[in-house]
BAKE-76099 format. One record per residue (C-alpha): residue number from 1; residue in three letters; x, y, z. Coordinates in nm, 4 decimals, m for minus. Each point is the difference from the previous one (the first is absolute). Layout:
BEGIN
{k:NUM&r:ALA&x:X&y:Y&z:Z}
...
END
This chain:
BEGIN
{k:1&r:MET&x:0.0010&y:0.0143&z:0.0216}
{k:2&r:LEU&x:0.1600&y:0.3274&z:m0.1294}
{k:3&r:VAL&x:m0.0149&y:0.2625&z:0.2732}
{k:4&r:VAL&x:0.0714&y:0.3695&z:m0.0101}
{k:5&r:GLN&x:0.0818&y:0.2500&z:0.2742}
{k:6&r:VAL&x:m0.1490&y:0.2890&z:m0.0431}
{k:7&r:ASN&x:0.2153&y:0.2598&z:0.1827}
{k:8&r:GLU&x:m0.1869&y:0.2769&z:0.1988}
{k:9&r:GLY&x:m0.0707&y:0.3409&z:m0.2393}
{k:10&r:GLU&x:0.0567&y:m0.2471&z:m0.3257}
{k:11&r:ASN&x:m0.2232&y:0.0825&z:m0.2578}
{k:12&r:ILE&x:m0.2156&y:m0.3585&z:m0.0947}
{k:13&r:GLU&x:0.0682&y:0.0392&z:m0.3892}
{k:14&r:ARG&x:0.3644&y:m0.0190&z:0.1156}
{k:15&r:ALA&x:m0.0759&y:m0.3277&z:0.1871}
{k:16&r:LEU&x:m0.1848&y:m0.1568&z:m0.2470}
{k:17&r:LYS&x:0.2842&y:0.0458&z:m0.2624}
{k:18&r:ARG&x:0.2405&y:m0.1875&z:0.2324}
{k:19&r:TYR&x:m0.2852&y:m0.2816&z:0.0125}
{k:20&r:LYS&x:m0.0152&y:m0.0092&z:m0.3674}
{k:21&r:ASN&x:0.3515&y:m0.0083&z:m0.0419}
{k:22&r:LYS&x:0.0772&y:m0.2630&z:0.2505}
{k:23&r:PHE&x:m0.3144&y:m0.1960&z:m0.1677}
{k:24&r:ASN&x:0.1225&y:0.0102&z:m0.3306}
{k:25&r:ARG&x:0.3863&y:m0.1153&z:0.1436}
{k:26&r:THR&x:m0.1652&y:m0.3280&z:0.1277}
{k:27&r:LYS&x:m0.0944&y:m0.0675&z:m0.4053}
{k:28&r:VAL&x:m0.3532&y:m0.1403&z:0.1238}
{k:29&r:VAL&x:m0.1943&y:0.1382&z:m0.2983}
{k:30&r:ARG&x:0.2779&y:m0.1396&z:m0.2702}
{k:31&r:GLU&x:0.0041&y:m0.3292&z:0.1480}
{k:32&r:LEU&x:m0.4125&y:0.0164&z:m0.0264}
{k:33&r:ARG&x:0.0389&y:0.0800&z:m0.3524}
{k:34&r:ASN&x:0.2489&y:m0.2610&z:m0.0896}
{k:35&r:ARG&x:m0.2331&y:m0.2561&z:0.1704}
{k:36&r:LYS&x:m0.2969&y:0.1086&z:m0.1589}
{k:37&r:GLU&x:0.0340&y:m0.2393&z:m0.3069}
{k:38&r:TYR&x:0.2484&y:m0.3589&z:m0.0199}
{k:39&r:VAL&x:0.2931&y:0.0582&z:m0.2308}
{k:40&r:LYS&x:0.1693&y:m0.2848&z:m0.0992}
{k:41&r:PRO&x:0.3428&y:m0.0717&z:0.0676}
{k:42&r:THR&x:0.1422&y:0.0457&z:m0.3591}
{k:43&r:VAL&x:m0.1843&y:0.3350&z:m0.0417}
{k:44&r:ALA&x:0.1405&y:0.1325&z:0.2847}
{k:45&r:ASN&x:0.3643&y:m0.1128&z:m0.0573}
{k:46&r:ARG&x:m0.0481&y:0.1012&z:m0.3214}
{k:47&r:LYS&x:m0.1327&y:0.3892&z:0.0866}
{k:48&r:MET&x:0.3266&y:0.0615&z:0.2630}
{k:49&r:LYS&x:0.2150&y:m0.1440&z:m0.3099}
{k:50&r:MET&x:m0.1459&y:0.2732&z:m0.2374}
{k:51&r:LYS&x:0.0049&y:0.2988&z:0.2914}
{k:52&r:ALA&x:0.4039&y:m0.1455&z:0.0659}
{k:53&r:ALA&x:0.0481&y:0.0594&z:m0.3903}
{k:54&r:TYR&x:m0.1375&y:0.3545&z:m0.0147}
{k:55&r:ILE&x:0.1357&y:0.0929&z:0.2963}
{k:56&r:ASN&x:0.3334&y:m0.1423&z:m0.1227}
{k:57&r:GLN&x:m0.0465&y:0.1750&z:m0.3050}
{k:58&r:LYS&x:m0.0765&y:0.3259&z:0.1362}
{k:59&r:PHE&x:0.2836&y:0.0008&z:0.2127}
{k:60&r:ARG&x:0.2237&y:m0.0700&z:m0.2932}
{k:61&r:GLU&x:m0.1686&y:0.2693&z:m0.2529}
{k:62&r:GLU&x:0.1432&y:0.2269&z:0.3154}
{k:63&r:ASP&x:0.3622&y:m0.0400&z:m0.0123}
END
């Protein structure tokens, strides 16, 4: 459970912003989206390889 201490005199919007940042760092929403539908392992591996090749290509273009 996420807990955000609200300091005395602190704006509620600031506390909500800290809560949202803490929640995003837990990656709960991303995990839920990934589990929404089943992805076969071969498809996941192919996607990871394509992403690695794209990043590698971008890195080589910089040099």
